[in-house]
C-alpha positions as CSV (number, residue, x, y, z in Angstrom):
1,M,140.6,42.8,39.0
2,R,142.0,40.8,36.1
3,G,140.4,37.6,37.4
4,F,137.0,39.3,37.6
5,V,137.3,40.7,34.1
6,I,138.0,37.2,32.8
7,H,135.1,35.8,34.8
8,A,132.8,38.4,33.4
9,V,133.9,37.6,29.8
10,V,133.4,33.9,30.3
11,F,129.9,34.6,31.8
12,G,128.9,36.8,28.9
13,V,130.2,34.5,26.2
14,V,128.9,31.2,27.6
15,N,125.4,32.5,28.4
16,A,125.1,34.3,25.1
17,L,125.9,31.0,23.4
18,L,123.4,29.2,25.6
19,V,120.7,31.7,24.6
20,A,121.6,31.2,21.0
21,G,121.4,27.5,21.2
22,W,118.0,27.7,22.9
23,L,116.8,30.2,20.3
24,V,117.6,28.0,17.3
25,T,116.2,24.8,18.8
26,T,113.1,25.3,20.9
27,G,113.0,29.1,21.6
28,S,111.2,32.0,20.0
29,T,112.0,35.7,19.5
30,D,108.8,36.7,21.4
31,I,109.9,35.0,24.6
32,L,113.4,36.4,24.1
33,N,112.2,40.0,23.7
34,G,110.1,39.8,26.9
35,A,112.8,38.1,29.0
36,A,114.3,41.3,30.2
37,G,111.1,42.6,31.6
38,D,109.8,39.3,33.0
39,P,112.6,36.7,33.4
40,L,110.4,34.5,35.5
41,G,107.7,34.4,32.9
42,A,110.3,33.6,30.2
43,F,111.6,30.7,32.3
44,R,108.0,29.4,32.7
45,D,107.6,29.6,28.9
46,G,110.7,27.3,28.4
47,M,113.7,29.7,28.3
48,W,115.9,27.5,30.5
49,P,119.1,29.6,30.0
50,V,117.4,32.1,32.5
51,A,118.2,29.7,35.3
52,V,121.9,29.4,34.4
53,I,122.2,33.2,33.9
54,T,120.5,33.9,37.3
55,V,122.7,31.5,39.3
56,W,125.9,32.3,37.6
57,G,125.1,36.1,37.8
58,G,124.8,35.7,41.5
59,G,128.3,34.2,41.7
60,L,129.6,37.0,39.5
61,I,128.2,39.6,41.8
62,I,129.8,37.9,44.8
63,H,133.1,37.8,42.9
64,F,132.8,41.5,42.2
65,A,132.1,42.3,45.9
66,V,135.2,40.4,46.9
67,V,137.3,42.3,44.5
68,I,135.9,45.7,45.7
69,T,136.4,44.9,49.4
70,S,140.0,43.7,48.8
71,V,141.1,46.9,47.0
72,P,141.9,49.0,50.1
73,A,144.0,46.2,51.7
74,R,145.9,45.7,48.4
75,L,146.6,49.5,48.1
76,T,147.8,49.6,51.8
77,R,150.2,46.6,51.3
78,R,151.5,48.2,48.1
79,A,152.1,51.5,49.8
80,L,153.9,50.0,52.8
81,A,156.1,47.6,50.8
82,P,159.8,48.6,50.3
83,R,160.4,50.0,46.9
84,G,163.1,47.5,46.1
85,A,161.0,44.6,47.3
86,R,158.7,45.0,44.4
87,Q,159.3,42.2,41.9
88,L,160.5,43.3,38.6
89,P,160.0,41.3,35.5
90,S,163.0,39.3,34.4
91,P,164.8,40.4,31.2
92,G,163.3,38.8,28.1
93,A,160.0,37.7,29.9
94,P,156.7,38.8,28.2
95,A,155.0,41.6,29.8
96,A,151.8,40.7,31.7
97,P,148.7,42.2,30.1
98,S,147.3,45.2,31.9
99,A,143.9,45.2,33.5
100,S,142.7,47.8,30.9
101,A,143.9,45.5,28.0
102,A,142.0,42.5,29.5
103,H,139.0,44.7,30.0
104,D,139.1,45.7,26.3
105,I,139.4,42.1,25.2
106,G,136.5,41.2,27.4
107,Q,134.3,43.9,26.0
108,Q,135.1,42.7,22.4
109,A,134.3,39.1,23.3
110,V,131.0,40.0,25.0
111,R,130.0,42.2,22.0
112,A,130.8,39.4,19.6
113,A,128.8,36.9,21.6
114,F,125.7,39.1,21.9
115,G,126.1,40.0,18.2
116,L,125.7,36.3,17.5
117,V,122.5,36.2,19.5
118,E,121.1,39.2,17.7
119,S,121.9,37.7,14.4
120,L,120.2,34.4,15.2
121,S,117.3,36.3,16.7
122,A,116.8,38.3,13.5
123,R,117.1,35.1,11.4
124,G,114.6,33.3,13.5
125,S,112.1,36.2,13.3
126,K,111.8,35.9,9.5
127,P,108.9,33.6,8.6
128,A,110.2,30.4,7.0
129,A,109.0,29.8,3.5
130,R,106.5,27.0,3.7
131,A,107.0,24.3,1.1
132,P,103.8,23.5,-0.7
133,H,102.1,20.2,0.3
134,R,101.7,17.8,-2.7
135,P,99.2,15.0,-1.6
136,W,97.9,12.4,-4.0
137,I,94.2,13.1,-4.3
138,T,91.2,12.4,-6.4
139,A,89.4,15.4,-7.8
140,M,85.8,15.4,-8.9
141,F,84.0,18.1,-10.9
142,T,80.3,18.3,-11.5
143,D,78.6,20.5,-14.1
144,I,74.9,21.1,-14.9
145,V,74.2,20.8,-18.6
146,G,72.6,23.9,-20.2
147,S,72.4,25.9,-17.0
148,T,72.2,29.2,-18.8
149,D,69.3,28.1,-21.0
150,H,67.5,26.7,-17.9
151,A,67.9,30.0,-16.1
152,E,66.5,31.9,-19.1
153,R,63.6,29.6,-19.6
154,L,62.6,29.1,-15.9
155,G,63.3,32.5,-14.6
156,D,65.5,33.5,-11.8
157,A,63.3,32.6,-8.9
158,V,62.5,29.1,-10.1
159,W,66.1,28.4,-11.2
160,H,67.4,29.5,-7.9
161,R,65.0,27.0,-6.2
162,V,66.1,24.2,-8.6
163,L,69.8,25.1,-8.0
164,G,69.3,25.1,-4.2
165,G,67.8,21.6,-4.3
166,H,70.6,20.3,-6.5
167,R,73.3,21.6,-4.2
168,A,71.6,20.1,-1.2
169,L,71.5,16.7,-2.9
170,V,75.1,16.9,-3.9
171,R,76.3,17.9,-0.4
172,S,74.3,15.1,1.2
173,C,76.1,12.6,-1.1
174,L,79.5,14.2,-0.3
175,E,78.9,13.8,3.4
176,R,78.0,10.1,3.0
177,H,81.1,9.3,0.9
178,G,83.7,11.4,2.7
179,G,84.1,14.1,0.0
180,T,85.5,17.6,0.9
181,E,83.9,20.5,-0.9
182,I,86.7,22.8,-2.2
183,G,84.4,25.2,-3.9
184,T,81.5,25.9,-6.2
185,Q,82.0,27.3,-9.7
186,G,78.6,28.7,-10.8
187,D,76.4,25.6,-10.7
188,G,79.2,23.1,-10.4
189,F,81.3,21.6,-7.6
190,L,85.0,20.9,-7.1
191,V,85.3,18.1,-4.6
192,R,88.4,16.3,-3.1
193,F,88.5,12.7,-2.1
194,A,91.1,10.6,-0.4
195,T,90.5,7.6,-2.7
196,S,89.3,6.9,-6.2
197,D,86.7,4.5,-4.9
198,S,85.0,7.0,-2.7
199,A,84.9,9.5,-5.5
200,V,83.3,7.1,-8.0
201,S,80.8,5.8,-5.4
202,C,79.8,9.4,-4.7
203,A,79.4,10.2,-8.4
204,I,77.2,7.1,-8.9
205,D,75.1,8.1,-5.9
206,I,74.6,11.6,-7.2
207,Q,73.6,10.4,-10.7
208,R,71.2,7.7,-9.4
209,Q,69.4,10.2,-7.0
210,M,69.1,12.8,-9.8
211,D,67.7,10.1,-12.2
212,H,65.1,9.2,-9.6
213,Q,64.1,12.8,-9.2
214,R,64.0,13.3,-12.9
215,R,61.5,10.4,-13.3
216,T,59.3,11.0,-10.3
217,G,59.6,14.6,-9.2
218,P,59.9,18.2,-10.4
219,F,62.3,19.4,-13.1
220,T,65.8,18.1,-12.6
221,P,68.6,19.2,-14.9
222,D,71.1,16.8,-16.5
223,L,74.5,16.5,-14.9
224,R,78.0,15.6,-16.2
225,I,80.8,14.5,-13.8
226,G,84.5,14.1,-14.4
227,I,87.1,12.4,-12.0
228,H,90.9,12.4,-12.1
229,S,93.6,11.3,-9.6
230,G,97.0,12.7,-9.2
231,E,99.3,15.0,-7.2
232,A,97.9,18.4,-6.3
233,V,99.4,21.5,-4.5
234,A,97.4,21.8,-1.3
235,D,97.4,25.0,0.8
236,D,94.8,25.1,3.6
237,N,91.6,24.2,1.9
238,D,92.6,25.2,-1.6
239,L,93.9,22.9,-4.4
240,V,95.8,23.8,-7.6
241,G,97.8,21.9,-10.1
242,K,97.4,19.7,-13.2
243,V,95.1,17.3,-11.5
244,I,92.5,20.0,-11.1
245,N,92.8,21.3,-14.6
246,L,92.6,17.8,-16.1
247,A,89.6,16.9,-14.0
248,S,87.8,20.0,-15.3
249,R,88.6,19.0,-18.9
250,V,87.4,15.5,-18.4
251,T,84.1,16.8,-17.1
252,S,83.7,18.9,-20.3
253,A,84.3,15.7,-22.3
254,A,81.4,13.8,-20.6
255,A,78.0,13.5,-22.1
256,P,74.8,14.6,-20.2
257,N,74.2,12.3,-17.2
258,E,77.6,10.6,-17.6
259,I,80.5,9.9,-15.3
260,V,83.9,9.9,-17.0
261,V,87.1,9.0,-15.3
262,T,90.8,8.9,-16.3
263,E,93.0,5.8,-16.4
264,P,94.6,6.5,-12.9
265,V,91.1,6.4,-11.4
266,A,90.1,3.2,-13.3
267,D,93.4,1.6,-12.2
268,H,92.4,1.9,-8.5
269,A,88.7,1.1,-8.9
270,S,87.2,-1.8,-6.9
271,P,86.2,-5.0,-8.7
272,G,82.7,-5.0,-10.1
273,L,82.7,-1.5,-11.4
274,V,81.5,-1.5,-15.1
275,L,83.6,0.8,-17.3
276,V,83.1,1.7,-21.0
277,D,86.4,2.4,-22.8
278,R,86.3,5.7,-24.7
279,G,89.9,5.4,-25.9
280,L,92.3,8.3,-26.3
281,V,90.4,11.6,-26.2
282,P,92.0,15.0,-27.0
283,L,91.2,17.5,-24.3
284,K,91.2,21.3,-24.7
285,G,94.4,22.8,-23.2
286,I,96.0,19.4,-22.5
287,A,99.1,18.6,-24.6
288,Q,98.5,14.9,-25.0
289,P,95.2,12.9,-25.5
290,R,94.1,11.1,-22.4
291,H,92.6,7.6,-22.0
292,L,89.1,8.1,-20.7
293,L,86.5,5.6,-19.5
294,A,82.8,6.1,-18.7
295,V,81.2,4.6,-15.6
296,D,78.0,2.5,-16.2
297,W,76.1,3.7,-13.1
298,T,72.8,2.2,-14.2
């Protein structure tokens, strides 16, 4: 019996540690929770300790059967053996642990092992805090000049039609130049680009198309555009950070129908782009003046 208890302890401890190792590497608490009801399904889902537990468990059952079937023979031999023939422990020798003591030790070891698995399972079930992604991006803001006055003068219906045409024009330019629309703020756009060149090219395209409409078609409002490059905090399709705030302030510093960029954008501009230096410009809410440049898109 003592040998079976030791076998059971080793079985419980080793397999608990295997499950713990699987859980902290490739496993999941969902598969672990469903393993008791559907071990075969858990094995298909990648819980490989199920195979070890199954095979070893079969061996443990065989061991237990052998122990049970040998009990009557052992009791018979003990009853028939002469009393004096029983071997007594020699003086000073340590007493062998009883089966009940081994059983208690085994239970404690098994409880400790499964406690480890439960602890790791609880730890794995807590969602890990996701570190914010900080990519280097180029942000572009657009802003219609005098939109409130236009809406008052033209009326809601006409202004809504003008605004719809303007948004369609801007979105077609974004599609051609690889811009990602992050959101619209009233009549303006916040757009993300992977490179400064693509942002500037898109801004030039927008201003040239609007200038053409202004000279040949119906009423087209004036537009200012600001562009800045830097690190942003990205989460799904949202952007926050200083780069966004600064791009917004740069847009406010632009004149009607002007494209204004910061120095980081100008530093990565392609050769041939004509820039007009505006010097250091104080911006509302920004601690230090920023070096701004206007793009000659004509």
